[in-house]
VOPAGU-2260 file (C-alpha; in pm, 1 decimal, decimal comma):
REM VOPAGU-2260
SITE   aa  ch    i         X         Y         Z
SITE  MET   A    0   -8615,4    6195,3   -3692,0
SITE  ALA   A    1   -8480,5    6391,8   -4009,7
SITE  ARG   A    2   -8533,0    6295,7   -4377,3
SITE  PRO   A    3   -8213,6    6184,7   -4522,1
SITE  TRP   A    4   -8103,1    6399,5   -4793,8
SITE  PHE   A    5   -8149,6    6124,3   -5066,6
SITE  ALA   A    6   -8474,5    6107,6   -5007,4
SITE  ASN   A    7   -8756,9    6143,9   -5362,3
SITE  PRO   A    8   -8466,4    6311,8   -5510,4
SITE  THR   A    9   -8580,3    6536,9   -5788,5
SITE  PRO   A   10   -8392,6    6462,8   -6162,9
SITE  GLU   A   11   -8175,5    6724,3   -6149,6
SITE  ASN   A   12   -8038,8    6675,8   -5807,4
SITE  PRO   A   13   -7993,8    6316,2   -5662,8
SITE  PHE   A   14   -7937,0    6510,3   -5337,5
SITE  LEU   A   15   -8218,9    6746,4   -5328,8
SITE  THR   A   16   -8580,0    6696,6   -5332,0
SITE  GLU   A   17   -8784,2    7014,2   -5507,4
SITE  ASP   A   18   -8926,8    7119,7   -5124,9
SITE  ASP   A   19   -8506,8    7131,4   -5028,4
SITE  GLN   A   20   -8425,1    7382,5   -5316,9
SITE  ILE   A   21   -8729,6    7593,7   -5284,2
SITE  HIS   A   22   -8635,4    7622,9   -4926,5
SITE  TRP   A   23   -8229,0    7690,9   -4983,4
SITE  LEU   A   24   -8314,7    7935,8   -5201,4
SITE  ALA   A   25   -8566,0    8136,4   -4993,8
SITE  LEU   A   26   -8289,1    8130,8   -4692,8
SITE  ARG   A   27   -8013,0    8253,9   -5016,4
SITE  MET   A   28   -8334,3    8531,0   -5129,1
SITE  ALA   A   29   -8362,4    8602,4   -4737,3
SITE  ALA   A   30   -8369,3    9016,6   -4682,1
SITE  GLY   A   31   -8094,9    9122,4   -4489,6
SITE  LEU   A   32   -7918,6    8758,2   -4400,4
SITE  GLY   A   33   -7597,5    8756,0   -4478,3
SITE  THR   A   34   -7339,7    8466,0   -4547,4
SITE  ARG   A   35   -7245,6    8454,1   -4165,5
SITE  LYS   A   36   -7578,4    8490,1   -4021,7
SITE  ALA   A   37   -7734,1    8234,2   -4294,0
SITE  GLY   A   38   -7445,9    7942,7   -4196,0
SITE  GLN   A   39   -7509,9    8028,6   -3800,1
SITE  LEU   A   40   -7888,7    7940,7   -3888,9
SITE  ILE   A   41   -7772,3    7620,4   -4041,6
SITE  ALA   A   42   -7543,5    7545,2   -3786,9
SITE  THR   A   43   -7824,7    7561,5   -3537,3
SITE  PHE   A   44   -8154,6    7431,0   -3723,6
SITE  ARG   A   45   -7984,4    7211,9   -3934,3
SITE  THR   A   46   -8233,4    7264,9   -4184,8
SITE  PRO   A   47   -8374,8    7540,4   -4405,7
SITE  GLN   A   48   -8723,1    7387,5   -4352,9
SITE  THR   A   49   -8633,0    7394,3   -3953,0
SITE  ILE   A   50   -8528,6    7787,1   -4022,3
SITE  PHE   A   51   -8882,4    7884,8   -4206,7
SITE  GLN   A   52   -9091,0    7752,0   -3947,8
SITE  ALA   A   53   -8922,5    7841,6   -3679,7
SITE  SER   A   54   -9120,7    8132,6   -3481,4
SITE  ARG   A   55   -9003,0    8544,4   -3461,5
SITE  SER   A   56   -8849,7    8494,3   -3113,7
SITE  GLU   A   57   -8683,1    8188,2   -3182,9
SITE  LEU   A   58   -8482,3    8365,1   -3481,5
SITE  GLU   A   59   -8417,2    8655,2   -3255,6
SITE  ALA   A   60   -8243,6    8398,0   -3000,2
SITE  ALA   A   61   -8082,2    8204,7   -3276,3
SITE  GLY   A   62   -7853,2    8629,6   -3361,6
SITE  LEU   A   63   -8060,4    8755,5   -3609,1
SITE  ALA   A   64   -8196,8    9165,1   -3569,2
SITE  PRO   A   65   -8573,6    9188,2   -3491,3
SITE  ALA   A   66   -8581,0    9332,1   -3925,1
SITE  VAL   A   67   -8415,0    9014,3   -4088,2
SITE  ALA   A   68   -8581,9    8775,6   -3844,0
SITE  GLN   A   69   -8924,4    8911,6   -3959,4
SITE  SER   A   70   -8860,2    8908,8   -4259,1
SITE  VAL   A   71   -8697,7    8550,2   -4256,0
SITE  ALA   A   72   -9068,2    8479,9   -4069,2
SITE  SER   A   73   -9292,1    8590,7   -4328,4
SITE  GLY   A   74   -9216,2    8365,6   -4546,9
SITE  CYS   A   75   -9152,7    8715,6   -4812,5
SITE  ALA   A   76   -8842,9    8523,8   -5001,2
SITE  PHE   A   77   -9076,4    8176,4   -5127,6
SITE  GLU   A   78   -9175,7    8395,1   -5427,0
SITE  ASP   A   79   -8852,6    8455,0   -5524,2
SITE  ALA   A   80   -8688,8    8153,9   -5473,3
SITE  VAL   A   81   -8904,3    8000,7   -5719,8
SITE  ALA   A   82   -8822,5    8190,2   -5940,7
SITE  GLN   A   83   -8467,2    8114,0   -5869,5
SITE  ARG   A   84   -8550,1    7766,9   -5950,5
SITE  GLU   A   85   -8633,9    7801,2   -6257,2
SITE  LYS   A   86   -8352,8    7999,8   -6396,4
SITE  LEU   A   87   -8115,4    7743,8   -6228,9
SITE  LEU   A   88   -8350,7    7434,3   -6458,9
SITE  GLN   A   89   -8320,1    7650,1   -6765,8
SITE  ALA   A   90   -7961,0    7678,7   -6713,1
SITE  GLY   A   91   -7865,9    7328,8   -6651,1
SITE  ALA   A   92   -7738,2    7446,2   -6347,7
SITE  GLU   A   93   -7780,2    7241,1   -5969,6
SITE  LEU   A   94   -7734,5    7339,1   -5596,2
SITE  VAL   A   95   -7479,5    7256,6   -5368,3
SITE  PRO   A   96   -7580,6    7317,1   -4989,8
SITE  ILE   A   97   -7311,7    7322,3   -4748,0
SITE  THR   A   98   -7481,1    6979,6   -4599,0
SITE  ASP   A   99   -7469,1    6807,2   -4939,7
SITE  PRO   A  100   -7163,6    6561,6   -4943,8
SITE  ARG   A  101   -7029,1    6710,0   -5272,0
SITE  TYR   A  102   -6985,2    7047,3   -5106,7
SITE  PRO   A  103   -6616,2    7086,1   -5085,9
SITE  SER   A  104   -6441,5    6987,0   -4757,0
SITE  ARG   A  105   -6140,2    7209,0   -4744,0
SITE  LEU   A  106   -6449,1    7553,1   -4800,1
SITE  LYS   A  107   -6635,2    7456,4   -4473,7
SITE  GLU   A  108   -6291,7    7517,2   -4317,5
SITE  ILE   A  109   -6302,8    7917,6   -4387,4
SITE  PHE   A  110   -6468,0    8167,5   -4167,7
SITE  ASP   A  111   -6768,8    8223,5   -4375,6
SITE  PRO   A  112   -6794,5    7930,6   -4619,0
SITE  PRO   A  113   -7111,5    8009,6   -4870,9
SITE  PRO   A  114   -7389,2    7833,8   -4714,7
SITE  LEU   A  115   -7526,0    7721,6   -5046,7
SITE  LEU   A  116   -7367,0    7702,4   -5445,5
SITE  TYR   A  117   -7495,0    7691,9   -5760,9
SITE  ALA   A  118   -7282,2    7459,9   -5994,9
SITE  LYS   A  119   -7308,2    7416,8   -6343,8
SITE  GLY   A  120   -7095,7    7112,2   -6498,4
SITE  ARG   A  121   -6866,4    6805,2   -6374,8
SITE  LEU   A  122   -7008,4    6840,1   -6008,5
SITE  GLU   A  123   -6746,2    6509,3   -5898,9
SITE  LEU   A  124   -6449,8    6820,0   -5960,9
SITE  LEU   A  125   -6578,8    6939,2   -5607,8
SITE  GLY   A  126   -6423,5    6614,7   -5445,2
SITE  SER   A  127   -6084,3    6632,0   -5622,5
SITE  LEU   A  128   -5769,0    6798,3   -5522,3
SITE  MET   A  129   -5747,6    7133,1   -5660,9
SITE  LEU   A  130   -5480,0    7398,9   -5684,9
SITE  ALA   A  131   -5578,5    7806,5   -5763,0
SITE  ILE   A  132   -5406,2    7998,1   -5978,2
SITE  VAL   A  133   -5478,2    8354,4   -6023,1
SITE  GLY   A  134   -5318,1    8680,8   -6191,0
SITE  THR   A  135   -5330,6    9005,8   -6346,2
SITE  ARG   A  136   -5617,4    9081,0   -6605,2
SITE  ARG   A  137   -5317,5    9274,6   -6766,7
SITE  PRO   A  138   -5019,4    8985,8   -6807,8
SITE  THR   A  139   -4713,7    9035,2   -7030,1
SITE  ALA   A  140   -4642,1    8755,6   -7223,7
SITE  TYR   A  141   -4403,6    8637,9   -7020,6
SITE  GLY   A  142   -4709,9    8573,8   -6714,3
SITE  ILE   A  143   -4903,0    8443,5   -7008,5
SITE  ALA   A  144   -4647,8    8179,9   -7123,1
SITE  ALA   A  145   -4550,1    8079,4   -6713,5
SITE  ALA   A  146   -4919,4    8009,0   -6627,5
SITE  THR   A  147   -4987,8    7844,1   -6942,6
SITE  ARG   A  148   -4700,8    7607,9   -6890,3
SITE  LEU   A  149   -4758,1    7564,2   -6508,6
SITE  SER   A  150   -5122,3    7498,7   -6574,7
SITE  GLN   A  151   -5081,7    7224,2   -6804,6
SITE  ASP   A  152   -4788,1    7064,9   -6599,1
SITE  LEU   A  153   -5022,3    7077,5   -6283,8
SITE  ALA   A  154   -5335,7    6965,1   -6440,8
SITE  THR   A  155   -5133,5    6669,1   -6581,9
SITE  ALA   A  156   -5010,9    6542,9   -6254,3
SITE  GLY   A  157   -5395,8    6568,2   -6161,1
SITE  LEU   A  158   -5456,2    6838,8   -5979,0
SITE  THR   A  159   -5814,4    7038,4   -6087,1
SITE  ILE   A  160   -5719,5    7397,1   -6247,2
SITE  VAL   A  161   -5940,7    7656,7   -6002,4
SITE  SER   A  162   -5936,5    8061,5   -6106,4
SITE  GLY   A  163   -6151,0    8326,7   -6131,7
SITE  MET   A  164   -6262,9    8311,9   -6519,5
SITE  ALA   A  165   -6134,5    8746,7   -6572,5
SITE  ARG   A  166   -5918,6    8851,1   -6853,8
SITE  GLY   A  167   -5563,6    8819,2   -6839,2
SITE  ILE   A  168   -5369,0    8477,1   -6629,8
SITE  ASP   A  169   -5721,9    8368,8   -6517,1
SITE  THR   A  170   -5861,2    8248,0   -6848,9
SITE  ALA   A  171   -5464,6    8126,1   -6929,9
SITE  ALA   A  172   -5493,6    7980,5   -6681,1
SITE  HIS   A  173   -5863,4    7776,0   -6767,7
SITE  ARG   A  174   -5762,4    7776,3   -7142,0
SITE  ALA   A  175   -5424,2    7555,8   -7047,7
SITE  ALA   A  176   -5605,1    7330,5   -6848,4
SITE  LEU   A  177   -5868,1    7221,8   -7066,9
SITE  ASP   A  178   -5556,9    7194,5   -7379,2
SITE  ALA   A  179   -5389,1    6982,2   -7084,3
SITE  GLN   A  180   -5712,4    6757,1   -7127,4
SITE  GLY   A  181   -5716,9    6850,4   -6763,7
SITE  ASP   A  182   -5976,6    6954,0   -6504,5
SITE  THR   A  183   -6057,7    7325,2   -6387,0
SITE  ILE   A  184   -6288,3    7480,8   -6201,8
SITE  ALA   A  185   -6437,8    7855,5   -6303,5
SITE  VAL   A  186   -6550,1    8079,7   -5975,6
SITE  PHE   A  187   -6737,8    8294,5   -6091,8
SITE  GLY   A  188   -6817,0    8706,8   -5936,6
SITE  CYS   A  189   -7193,1    8685,9   -6082,0
SITE  GLY   A  190   -7472,6    8391,6   -6114,8
SITE  VAL   A  191   -7351,1    8105,8   -6328,1
SITE  ASP   A  192   -7553,1    8203,5   -6573,1
SITE  GLU   A  193   -7441,2    8491,4   -6675,7
SITE  LEU   A  194   -7122,3    8590,2   -6871,4
SITE  TYR   A  195   -6837,5    8829,8   -6753,8
SITE  PRO   A  196   -6620,3    8870,4   -7006,8
SITE  ILE   A  197   -6763,8    8891,6   -7250,8
SITE  GLU   A  198   -6514,2    8723,2   -7506,0
SITE  ASN   A  199   -6515,8    8405,7   -7253,0
SITE  ARG   A  200   -6829,3    8273,7   -7421,0
SITE  LYS   A  201   -6646,8    8017,6   -7609,4
SITE  LEU   A  202   -6476,3    7927,9   -7304,2
SITE  SER   A  203   -6701,0    7945,9   -7053,5
SITE  LYS   A  204   -6907,6    7725,0   -7229,9
SITE  GLU   A  205   -6659,1    7471,0   -7279,0
SITE  ILE   A  206   -6585,8    7487,3   -6907,6
SITE  ALA   A  207   -6918,8    7421,9   -6856,7
SITE  GLU   A  208   -6896,9    7087,5   -7054,6
SITE  LYS   A  209   -6530,6    6968,6   -6962,4
SITE  GLY   A  210   -6497,6    7127,6   -6616,5
SITE  LEU   A  211   -6726,3    7320,2   -6354,7
SITE  ILE   A  212   -6895,1    7644,8   -6354,6
SITE  LEU   A  213   -6908,6    7757,8   -5969,2
SITE  SER   A  214   -7068,0    8054,7   -5798,9
SITE  GLU   A  215   -7209,8    8148,0   -5461,3
SITE  PHE   A  216   -7411,2    8471,0   -5659,8
SITE  PRO   A  217   -7769,4    8356,7   -5747,2
SITE  MET   A  218   -7923,7    8318,6   -6074,4
SITE  GLY   A  219   -7888,4    8664,8   -6313,0
SITE  THR   A  220   -7686,9    8802,5   -6071,0
SITE  PRO   A  221   -7487,0    9057,4   -6258,2
SITE  PRO   A  222   -7090,7    9102,6   -6241,3
SITE  TYR   A  223   -7071,6    9387,4   -5995,2
SITE  PRO   A  224   -6752,4    9510,0   -5899,7
SITE  GLN   A  225   -6781,2    9442,8   -5514,9
SITE  ASN   A  226   -6836,3    9041,7   -5611,7
SITE  PHE   A  227   -6507,1    9001,3   -5720,1
SITE  PRO   A  228   -6335,1    9018,9   -5347,5
SITE  VAL   A  229   -6626,6    8832,3   -5189,0
SITE  ARG   A  230   -6525,2    8528,7   -5493,4
SITE  ASN   A  231   -6157,1    8534,9   -5419,3
SITE  ARG   A  232   -6233,3    8357,0   -5066,9
SITE  VAL   A  233   -6397,5    8095,0   -5224,9
SITE  VAL   A  234   -6124,4    8066,8   -5532,7
SITE  SER   A  235   -5837,5    8031,7   -5177,3
SITE  GLY   A  236   -6065,9    7843,9   -4969,8
SITE  MET   A  237   -6183,6    7525,5   -5215,8
SITE  SER   A  238   -5807,7    7505,0   -5304,3
SITE  LEU   A  239   -5451,6    7351,3   -5122,3
SITE  GLY   A  240   -5278,6    7633,3   -5213,4
SITE  VAL   A  241   -5267,7    7974,3   -5429,9
SITE  LEU   A  242   -5040,5    7991,3   -5728,3
SITE  VAL   A  243   -4963,9    8375,3   -5823,0
SITE  VAL   A  244   -4799,2    8468,2   -6134,6
SITE  GLU   A  245   -4825,3    8815,5   -6141,1
SITE  GLY   A  246   -5006,2    9133,7   -6021,9
SITE  GLY   A  247   -4956,3    9441,0   -5855,3
SITE  GLU   A  248   -4888,9    9512,0   -5495,1
SITE  TYR   A  249   -5270,6    9578,6   -5427,4
SITE  SER   A  250   -5394,2    9390,3   -5694,3
SITE  GLY   A  251   -5674,8    9129,9   -5717,9
SITE  SER   A  252   -5417,8    8823,9   -5706,3
SITE  ALA   A  253   -5253,6    8994,7   -5400,0
SITE  ILE   A  254   -5589,8    9006,0   -5212,4
SITE  THR   A  255   -5646,7    8644,4   -5325,8
SITE  ALA   A  256   -5308,0    8537,1   -5154,6
SITE  LYS   A  257   -5418,0    8742,1   -4843,7
SITE  LEU   A  258   -5719,8    8514,9   -4823,5
SITE  ALA   A  259   -5516,5    8185,7   -4900,7
SITE  ALA   A  260   -5276,4    8254,3   -4599,5
SITE  GLU   A  261   -5584,1    8350,5   -4322,0
SITE  GLN   A  262   -5730,2    8057,5   -4467,4
SITE  ASN   A  263   -5383,8    7828,7   -4394,4
SITE  ARG   A  264   -5336,3    7760,5   -4772,8
SITE  GLU   A  265   -4996,0    7701,7   -4904,8
SITE  ILE   A  266   -4907,6    8026,1   -5149,5
SITE  PHE   A  267   -4684,9    8012,6   -5430,5
SITE  ALA   A  268   -4523,8    8249,1   -5646,9
SITE  ILE   A  269   -4360,2    8239,8   -5997,3
SITE  PRO   A  270   -4106,3    8554,9   -5988,6
SITE  GLY   A  271   -4086,2    8837,5   -6176,9
SITE  ASN   A  272   -3844,7    9089,7   -6404,6
SITE  ILE   A  273   -3728,4    9404,3   -6116,3
SITE  THR   A  274   -3769,1    9605,1   -6379,9
SITE  SER   A  275   -4179,2    9539,3   -6448,7
SITE  LYS   A  276   -4521,8    9646,3   -6216,1
SITE  MET   A  277   -4603,2    9321,3   -6275,2
SITE  SER   A  278   -4375,1    9115,9   -6114,7
SITE  TRP   A  279   -4427,1    9380,4   -5792,3
SITE  GLY   A  280   -4709,3    9155,4   -5606,1
SITE  PRO   A  281   -4581,7    8742,1   -5690,9
SITE  ASN   A  282   -4179,6    8893,2   -5582,2
SITE  LEU   A  283   -4323,5    9056,1   -5256,8
SITE  LEU   A  284   -4507,4    8743,2   -5156,6
SITE  ILE   A  285   -4146,6    8543,4   -5217,6
SITE  LYS   A  286   -3980,2    8736,7   -4996,7
SITE  GLN   A  287   -4248,6    8706,4   -4769,1
SITE  GLY   A  288   -4208,8    8359,3   -4746,4
SITE  ALA   A  289   -4421,6    8198,7   -5014,9
SITE  LYS   A  290   -4277,5    7929,9   -5271,3
SITE  LEU   A  291   -4071,2    8061,8   -5515,6
SITE  VAL   A  292   -4173,4    7820,6   -5876,7
SITE  GLN   A  293   -3999,5    7748,0   -6115,1
SITE  GLU   A  294   -4158,7    7433,9   -6241,8
SITE  TRP   A  295   -4524,8    7176,4   -6158,6
SITE  ASN   A  296   -4277,8    7011,7   -5898,1
SITE  ASP   A  297   -4178,0    7284,4   -5695,5
SITE  VAL   A  298   -4597,2    7275,8   -5601,1
SITE  VAL   A  299   -4635,6    6926,3   -5592,3
SITE  ALA   A  300   -4330,5    6856,2   -5344,3
SITE  GLU   A  301   -4501,1    7057,8   -5095,0
SITE  LEU   A  302   -4868,9    6873,7   -5088,2
SITE  ALA   A  303   -4929,4    6664,5   -4767,4
SITE  ALA   A  304   -4806,4    6333,3   -4811,0
SITE  GLU   A  305   -5185,8    6209,8   -4799,3
SITE  ASP   A  306   -5218,2    6481,6   -5084,7
SITE  ARG   A  307   -4935,0    6306,2   -5296,9
SITE  ARG   A  308   -5048,4    5940,9   -5293,3
SITE  ARG   A  309   -5417,4    6048,5   -5411,5
SITE  LEU   A  310   -5260,7    6210,3   -5749,9
SITE  GLY   A  311   -4994,1    5877,3   -5751,1
SITE  ASP   A  312   -5302,3    5611,6   -5716,0
SITE  ARG   A  313   -5520,5    5847,1   -6015,4
SITE  PHE   A  314   -5228,4    5827,2   -6233,9
SITE  ARG   A  315   -5210,8    5436,1   -6160,6
SITE  LYS   A  316   -5556,3    5365,5   -6183,0
SITE  GLN   A  317   -5558,5    5595,8   -6580,6
SITE  LEU   A  318   -5241,4    5331,9   -6688,1
SITE  ASN   A  319   -5435,3    5021,8   -6526,2
SITE  LEU   A  320   -5108,9    4868,3   -6349,5
SITE  ASN   A  321   -5242,4    4619,4   -6253,8
SITE  GLU   A  322   -5187,4    4482,3   -6591,3
SITE  ILE   A  323   -4830,0    4603,9   -6512,6
SITE  GLY   A  324   -4749,0    4423,2   -6251,9
SITE  GLU   A  325   -4834,3    4075,1   -6348,3
SITE  ALA   A  326   -4665,7    4106,3   -6685,7
SITE  VAL   A  327   -4359,7    4236,0   -6464,3
SITE  THR   A  328   -4448,3    3925,3   -6189,9
SITE  SER   A  329   -4402,6    3697,9   -6464,8
SITE  GLY   A  330   -4084,2    3807,5   -6639,5
SITE  ALA   A  331   -4261,0    3948,3   -6963,1
SITE  HIS   A  332   -4044,8    4201,4   -7142,0
SITE  SER   A  333   -4069,0    4546,7   -7300,5
SITE  ALA   A  334   -3966,6    4435,6   -7606,2
SITE  SER   A  335   -4316,6    4158,3   -7593,6
SITE  TYR   A  336   -4548,8    4408,8   -7515,2
SITE  PRO   A  337   -4847,0    4402,6   -7733,4
SITE  THR   A  338   -4827,3    4614,0   -8040,3
SITE  GLU   A  339   -5186,7    4604,6   -8149,1
SITE  THR   A  340   -5224,5    4749,6   -7704,7
SITE  LEU   A  341   -5017,0    5061,4   -7826,6
SITE  LYS   A  342   -5174,9    5091,1   -8164,0
SITE  ALA   A  343   -5500,4    5089,1   -7958,6
SITE  GLU   A  344   -5433,2    5331,7   -7639,0
SITE  PRO   A  345   -5138,2    5516,4   -7733,9
SITE  MET   A  346   -5037,7    5729,1   -7443,8
SITE  LYS   A  347   -5168,4    5474,7   -7148,9
SITE  ALA   A  348   -4974,5    5214,5   -7389,4
SITE  VAL   A  349   -4635,5    5362,1   -7358,2
SITE  ALA   A  350   -4653,3    5463,1   -7052,9
SITE  ARG   A  351   -4697,4    5098,2   -6966,7
SITE  ALA   A  352   -4423,0    4942,6   -7171,7
SITE  VAL   A  353   -4185,8    5257,8   -6984,1
SITE  LEU   A  354   -4285,6    5120,3   -6651,0
SITE  ALA   A  355   -4274,7    4762,3   -6797,8
SITE  ALA   A  356   -3893,2    4841,5   -6899,5
SITE  LEU   A  357   -3780,7    4993,6   -6621,4
SITE  ALA   A  358   -3690,5    4812,5   -6298,4
SITE  PRO   A  359   -3695,0    4948,9   -5928,5
SITE  ASP   A  360   -3280,3    4840,8   -5835,2
SITE  CYS   A  361   -3135,4    4935,6   -6162,3
SITE  PRO   A  362   -3134,9    5249,2   -6346,2
SITE  LEU   A  363   -3156,8    5211,8   -6734,8
SITE  GLY   A  364   -3056,9    5508,8   -6951,7
SITE  LEU   A  365   -3281,9    5708,0   -7190,4
SITE  ASP   A  366   -3057,5    5584,1   -7536,0
SITE  ARG   A  367   -3178,5    5199,1   -7382,0
SITE  LEU   A  368   -3528,5    5272,3   -7302,2
SITE  ILE   A  369   -3634,9    5418,5   -7656,7
SITE  GLU   A  370   -3441,5    5110,6   -7819,4
SITE  ALA   A  371   -3650,7    4870,9   -7544,5
SITE  ILE   A  372   -3962,8    4984,2   -7685,9
SITE  PRO   A  373   -4037,7    4923,3   -8008,9
SITE  GLY   A  374   -4291,4    5114,9   -8248,2
SITE  CYS   A  375   -4253,4    5384,3   -7990,6
SITE  SER   A  376   -4085,9    5722,8   -8108,1
SITE  PRO   A  377   -3814,2    5895,3   -7896,6
SITE  SER   A  378   -4100,1    6187,9   -7865,3
SITE  GLU   A  379   -4372,7    5951,0   -7687,4
SITE  VAL   A  380   -4148,2    5761,9   -7434,3
SITE  ILE   A  381   -4020,2    6132,3   -7319,3
SITE  ALA   A  382   -4373,8    6249,7   -7316,8
SITE  ALA   A  383   -4434,0    5917,4   -7136,0
SITE  LEU   A  384   -4159,9    5969,5   -6912,1
SITE  PHE   A  385   -4242,8    6294,1   -6828,2
SITE  ASP   A  386   -4611,3    6203,3   -6682,7
SITE  LEU   A  387   -4448,8    5886,8   -6495,9
SITE  GLU   A  388   -4213,6    6129,0   -6329,6
SITE  MET   A  389   -4473,8    6379,6   -6267,5
SITE  THR   A  390   -4704,9    6143,6   -6050,9
SITE  GLY   A  391   -4412,1    6005,7   -5852,1
SITE  LEU   A  392   -4444,4    5655,6   -6038,4
SITE  VAL   A  393   -4072,0    5697,2   -6211,6
SITE  ARG   A  394   -3737,4    5867,5   -6075,0
SITE  GLN   A  395   -3470,1    6082,3   -6289,4
SITE  LEU   A  396   -3106,5    6007,1   -6143,7
SITE  PRO   A  397   -2801,2    6196,6   -6327,4
SITE  GLY   A  398   -2711,2    6113,0   -6639,3
SITE  LYS   A  399   -3080,2    6083,6   -6802,3
SITE  ASN   A  400   -3157,7    5726,1   -6610,4
SITE  PHE   A  401   -3495,8    5621,1   -6475,2
SITE  LEU   A  402   -3558,6    5410,5   -6178,7
SITE  ARG   A  403   -3883,9    5240,6   -6127,3
SITE  VAL   A  404   -4052,9    5389,2   -5803,9
SITE  TRP   A  405   -4297,9    5113,5   -5666,4
SITE  ALA   A  406   -4504,2    5361,0   -5406,8
SITE  GLU   A  407   -4722,8    5154,9   -5134,3
C-alpha cells in the first residue's frame, strides 16, 4: 500500500518527505529525460521511488530509449538531487510535484505539464483563479498605462495576475497587482534563485513575500533564451485566459496567445494604434476572434459562471456579509452604521455601509447614497461602489442609480 503524501512530512514541505524530495529532484535531473517522458513515467509507475526501483528493461518497456533507461536505472542523478535540495532550502523555496494537491489543476490539463514545480512565496495562490497578462518588453506609454490600469482592476476583482517577470508589460502587470494589494505570480524562465532582469531585484523580493515565484527549471538555471518559450506554456496553462497588451506579430506574447488557444484558454487583447508596430499583435488577435478589452468587466464577463461565483464569494467573505444580512433583516438603516467601525476598518466598513443602504428592488441615486452614509467622503463611497460592482454585488442603472444584488 502506497504511503500517503502527508506521511512523515518535512518542516519545509508538509506534503513531501525528504526522501520524496530527493527522488523527485533526481527524476528532474536525470540525463536525457524530458518533460513528457518524465510525465509518462509518473503516469505508469505513480511515484519517483518506483521509477528508480525499476529495471532497465522495465524502463525501456515504458518507452525510454536504452541510453536514457540506463541513466535512470543507474541512479547517477542522485548526487545532483542532493545538491539541488540544499540550494532549495537555502533559497527558502519548495517543491510542488504534479501529484501534490497544491499543483495547479488547470496546468495538469495541458499537453506537457511540468512534472515538478519550484515555488517561492505563497503557495496557496496556486489554487486561485489566475489571469495571464503579457506583452512586449518595449512598450509604449499607452501600453504601460493600459497594463497598469487593467492589472489593478482585475487584481481588485480577485483574480491572481500571472506574468513572466520580463521587462515592459510583464513588470507593469506585476507591479500594478501589488500596488492594488492584489495577488500575483511570476513564472521564471530560470531558477527561482536566479534574477532576470537584474533591475527587477526589488520587485522580485516583493513578489516572493506577497505573491509567488514559480519555475519548472532547476535551482541555479541561468535565463537562457530558449527557456522563455517553454516558460510561456506554464503562464497560459495555469490561467483562465491570456490578456495581450502590446506586441509584434511574432513576439513572445503572440507565442503565449497561440499556446493559450491550443490549451483551450480564453484570449483577450487590448486594441492599439494602427500606426504602431506594437499594436500589430493584439489587433491581429482581435481580428482572429480574441475578445476586445477596454475595461476589467470585459474579462470577467467572459469567465465561466462558476468562476464568477468564486470571485463574488471571495469578496463577500472579505466584507463579512453575514453582519450585513443581519443588519438588513433587523431593519437597521445605514444612518445608524457604527462610526467606530468605519474608523477601524475604513475600506471594508464603507463597502458594508453601502450594501446596507442599498435595496435589491429600489434604485438609489449616487447623491442620496452619499448622504445616507455619514462620516464617509464621496470618493470613499465611489471607490466602494466600484469594488462592489466589480464583484457583482451591486448593479449600476442609467443615471448613476444603484441596486444591491444578492447572488445565490
